[in-house]
C-alpha positions in Angstrom: 0.0 0.0 0.0 1.4 3.4 -1.0 1.0 6.4 1.4 1.1 9.8 -0.1 3.9 11.9 1.3 2.7 14.8 3.5 4.1 18.0 5.0 3.7 17.5 8.8 4.3 19.9 11.7 5.2 18.4 15.1 4.7 20.7 18.1 7.6 20.3 20.5 11.2 19.1 20.2 11.1 16.8 23.2 12.2 13.2 23.0 8.6 12.3 22.0 8.5 15.0 19.3 11.8 14.1 17.8 10.9 10.4 17.8 7.6 11.2 16.0 9.6 13.3 13.5 12.0 10.4 12.9 9.2 7.9 12.4 7.3 10.1 10.0 10.5 11.0 8.0 11.2 7.3 7.8 7.8 6.8 6.3 8.6 9.4 3.6 6.9 12.5 5.0 8.5 16.0 5.3 8.5 17.0 8.9 9.0 20.4 10.6 9.5 20.4 14.3 8.5 23.6 16.2 10.0 24.2 19.6 8.9 27.1 21.8 12.0 27.0 24.1 14.5 29.4 22.4 17.2 29.1 25.0 20.6 28.3 23.5 22.1 24.8 23.8 24.7 24.3 26.5 28.2 23.3 25.8 28.0 19.8 27.3 25.7 17.4 29.2 27.0 18.5 32.6 26.2 22.2 31.9 22.8 21.1 30.5 21.9 19.3 33.7 23.3 21.7 36.2 22.7 25.2 34.6 20.3 25.0 31.7 17.2 26.9 32.6 14.3 25.9 30.2 11.2 27.8 31.2 9.2 26.0 28.5 10.3 22.6 29.7 10.1 22.2 33.5 10.1 18.4 33.1 13.9 18.4 32.3 14.5 18.1 36.0 12.4 14.8 36.3 14.2 11.5 36.7 16.0 10.1 33.7 15.4 6.6 34.9 13.8 5.6 31.6 16.8 6.7 29.5 18.2 3.1 29.3 14.9 1.8 28.1 14.7 4.6 25.5 18.3 3.8 24.3 17.4 0.1 23.9 14.2 1.0 21.9 16.2 3.3 19.6 18.9 0.6 19.2 16.2 -1.9 18.2 14.0 0.2 16.0 16.4 2.9 14.6 20.0 1.6 15.0 21.4 4.0 12.5 20.8 6.8 15.1 23.3 5.2 17.4 25.9 4.1 15.0 
């Protein structure tokens, strides 16, 4: 079955938004991801965790206990992102 390619807008550049964007792109769609948080990216992961103030994303301070599960899912379904 052939699916017609569409232009799709995803609201939010979170892990979920980026994952949706990757999945839709893999299906042949053109994706634009809109992110309201305009704060600049920190230099490294330590600075991101300790000093990055993201007013539009208060959830960044939540536990990252699910990160290992996310990594294994990406490795299983989109290994090219890790390689």
